[in-house]
C-alpha positions as CSV (number, residue, x, y, z in Angstrom):
1,M,121.2,38.1,56.2
2,S,122.1,34.1,55.5
3,H,124.7,33.7,52.2
4,T,121.6,32.7,50.4
5,L,119.5,35.8,50.6
6,F,122.4,37.7,50.1
7,T,122.3,35.4,46.4
8,I,119.4,35.9,45.6
9,F,119.1,39.7,46.7
10,F,122.6,40.4,44.1
11,N,121.3,38.1,41.5
12,H,117.7,39.7,41.4
13,S,119.1,43.7,41.7
14,I,118.7,43.4,37.7
15,I,115.0,43.7,38.3
16,I,116.0,47.5,38.9
17,A,117.7,47.9,34.9
18,A,114.5,45.7,33.7
19,A,111.6,48.4,35.6
20,I,113.6,51.1,33.9
21,S,113.9,49.0,30.5
22,F,109.5,48.5,30.1
23,F,109.1,52.9,31.0
24,R,111.7,53.7,28.3
25,F,111.1,50.7,25.6
26,K,109.4,52.6,22.9
27,S,111.7,55.8,23.3
28,V,114.9,54.5,23.2
29,S,116.6,53.1,20.6
30,G,116.8,50.4,18.5
31,D,119.8,50.3,18.6
32,Y,119.6,49.3,22.2
33,Y,117.5,46.6,21.8
34,P,119.5,43.4,22.2
35,F,120.2,44.9,25.6
36,I,117.4,45.3,26.8
37,F,116.3,41.6,25.9
38,L,119.3,40.6,27.7
39,I,118.3,42.9,30.8
40,W,114.8,40.5,30.7
41,L,116.1,37.4,30.0
42,G,118.0,37.6,32.3
43,L,115.4,38.3,35.2
44,L,113.5,35.8,33.9
45,N,116.2,33.3,34.2
46,E,117.1,34.3,37.7
47,S,113.3,33.7,38.2
48,I,113.2,30.0,36.8
49,S,116.2,29.5,39.1
50,L,114.9,30.4,42.4
51,A,112.4,28.3,41.9
52,L,114.0,25.3,40.7
53,L,116.6,26.0,43.6
54,Y,113.4,26.5,46.2
55,N,111.6,23.3,45.4
56,G,114.9,21.1,45.5
57,S,116.0,21.2,41.9
58,T,118.8,22.1,39.8
59,N,119.0,24.8,38.0
60,A,122.1,24.2,36.2
61,V,119.7,23.1,33.2
62,N,118.5,26.6,32.3
63,S,121.6,28.7,33.2
64,N,123.4,26.7,30.3
65,I,120.5,27.6,27.7
66,F,120.9,31.2,29.1
67,V,124.8,31.9,28.8
68,L,124.6,30.7,24.8
69,L,121.3,33.4,23.9
70,E,123.2,36.2,26.8
71,Y,126.3,35.9,24.6
72,L,124.3,35.8,21.0
73,L,122.3,38.7,22.7
74,I,125.6,40.6,23.0
75,L,126.8,39.7,19.5
76,F,124.1,41.1,18.3
77,Q,123.9,44.5,20.2
78,F,128.0,44.5,19.1
79,Y,127.5,44.5,15.6
80,K,124.2,46.4,15.9
81,W,126.6,49.8,17.3
82,N,129.0,48.4,14.5
83,E,127.6,46.7,11.6
84,S,129.9,45.5,10.0
85,N,131.7,42.7,8.4
86,V,128.7,41.2,9.5
87,S,130.0,38.0,8.4
88,K,132.8,37.6,11.5
89,Y,129.6,37.4,13.8
90,Y,128.2,34.6,12.1
91,L,131.6,33.3,12.9
92,L,131.8,34.1,16.5
93,A,128.0,32.6,16.7
94,F,128.8,29.2,15.3
95,L,132.0,29.0,17.3
96,G,130.6,29.9,19.9
97,L,127.3,27.6,19.8
98,L,129.7,24.6,18.9
99,V,131.7,25.3,22.1
100,W,128.6,25.7,24.0
101,T,127.7,22.0,22.6
102,S,130.9,20.3,23.0
103,D,131.0,21.8,27.0
104,N,127.4,21.0,28.2
105,F,126.8,17.6,25.4
106,F,130.5,15.6,24.8
107,L,132.5,17.5,27.5
108,N,130.6,17.5,30.3
109,S,126.8,17.1,31.5
110,I,124.2,20.1,30.4
111,R,122.7,19.7,34.0
112,Q,126.3,20.3,35.6
113,N,128.0,24.0,36.2
114,N,130.2,23.5,33.0
115,S,133.0,26.4,32.8
116,V,134.6,26.1,29.1
117,F,132.1,27.5,27.3
118,R,131.6,30.2,30.4
119,V,135.2,31.4,29.6
120,F,135.0,30.8,25.6
121,Y,132.0,34.2,25.6
122,S,133.1,36.2,28.6
123,F,137.2,36.8,26.5
124,V,135.1,37.5,23.3
125,I,132.7,40.1,24.7
126,L,136.0,41.7,27.0
127,F,138.0,42.0,23.0
128,F,135.1,43.4,22.0
129,S,134.8,46.2,25.2
130,I,137.7,46.7,24.8
131,D,138.5,47.8,21.1
132,K,134.6,49.5,21.9
133,V,135.5,51.3,25.2
134,N,139.2,52.3,22.9
135,K,136.8,53.7,19.9
136,I,134.2,55.9,22.8
137,I,137.6,57.7,24.4
138,I,139.0,58.8,21.1
139,L,136.3,59.8,18.8
140,E,133.5,60.4,21.0
141,N,132.7,64.1,22.9
142,L,129.6,63.4,25.1
143,R,130.6,62.6,28.7
144,L,131.0,59.2,29.3
145,T,129.4,59.4,32.9
146,R,126.0,59.6,30.9
147,N,127.6,57.5,27.9
148,A,125.3,54.4,27.6
149,M,127.2,52.0,25.1
150,F,130.6,53.6,27.6
151,L,128.9,52.1,30.5
152,M,128.0,48.9,28.8
153,C,131.2,48.5,27.3
154,I,133.0,49.7,31.1
155,T,130.2,47.5,32.9
156,F,131.2,44.1,30.3
157,I,134.8,44.7,31.3
158,F,134.3,44.4,34.7
159,Y,132.2,41.4,34.6
160,Y,133.6,39.2,32.2
161,G,136.5,39.3,33.5
162,F,136.5,38.7,37.2
163,K,134.2,35.9,35.5
164,A,136.9,34.3,33.2
165,C,138.3,34.2,35.6
166,V,136.5,32.7,38.8
167,E,135.6,30.0,35.4
168,S,139.4,29.7,35.0
169,F,139.3,27.9,38.4
170,N,135.9,25.9,38.4
171,M,137.6,24.8,34.3
172,I,141.2,23.4,35.1
173,H,140.2,21.8,38.6
174,L,143.4,23.0,40.7
175,G,142.4,21.1,43.6
176,L,141.8,24.0,45.2
177,S,139.7,24.2,49.0
178,V,135.8,24.2,48.4
179,T,136.5,27.3,51.1
180,F,138.1,29.5,49.0
181,L,135.9,28.5,45.5
182,R,133.2,29.9,48.2
183,K,134.6,33.4,48.5
184,L,135.4,32.9,44.8
185,W,131.8,33.1,44.0
186,F,130.0,35.1,46.8
187,I,132.8,37.3,45.4
188,L,131.5,36.9,41.9
189,Y,127.7,37.6,43.3
190,F,128.6,41.4,44.8
191,V,130.2,42.3,40.9
192,N,127.7,40.6,39.1
193,F,125.0,43.3,42.0
194,I,127.5,46.2,40.6
195,S,127.3,45.1,37.8
196,N,123.1,45.7,37.7
197,L,123.4,49.1,38.8
198,L,125.8,49.7,36.3
199,F,123.7,49.2,33.8
200,A,120.5,50.3,35.4
201,L,122.0,53.6,35.0
202,A,123.5,53.4,31.5
203,V,119.6,52.4,30.1
204,L,118.7,55.3,32.2
205,W,120.5,57.3,29.5
206,I,120.2,55.7,26.6
207,P,119.4,58.0,23.9
208,T,115.4,58.8,22.5
209,R,115.1,57.4,19.1
210,Q,115.2,60.1,16.6
211,K,111.6,61.6,15.2
212,F,111.5,61.7,11.7
213,I,110.3,64.6,9.7
214,L,108.5,64.5,6.8
215,R,109.2,67.5,3.7
216,Y,107.6,68.3,1.8
């Protein structure tokens, strides 16, 4: 299988989580809706990218827009889980918009694969995920392998930790060989594949919506 086919297969593995979330959508807790919307948005972006690349166009513009929406949705997801200090999330959302605008319109062009914002939001997500994992381990009694929140956060740490590393190489321009950089990106595609499988497992364990019974 060629490198291109591997890339398409790895990136579109998100379709597994998207399909599961589609069938479970009406029954799961609304606290997890931002994550489900993120899954669907990821599948849409991968499909658009594939169509553009197939026609000889660049997918940089839609990918740069996607990472901003991804960041905002993940922020919203952590807010839904925590529901405290909303001003902190507004501040991080505004700061993210500021960094994204600077990266795509002042420091670089939106038609390029820009890494400043990607490094920034990867570290923000890592911070929230590590904090949440620590709290879950201390406070939750549910088996961690069946805890959707834990699985999502562990996957965030796994994926965005490696993504921050790869994007840092792309941002700093250390003069590394093209072959080395391609190998790093290929590893990131594999990391993305594993992450998508973990996301599918997490979707399976999203708690069902609580049923309210009126008492007379």
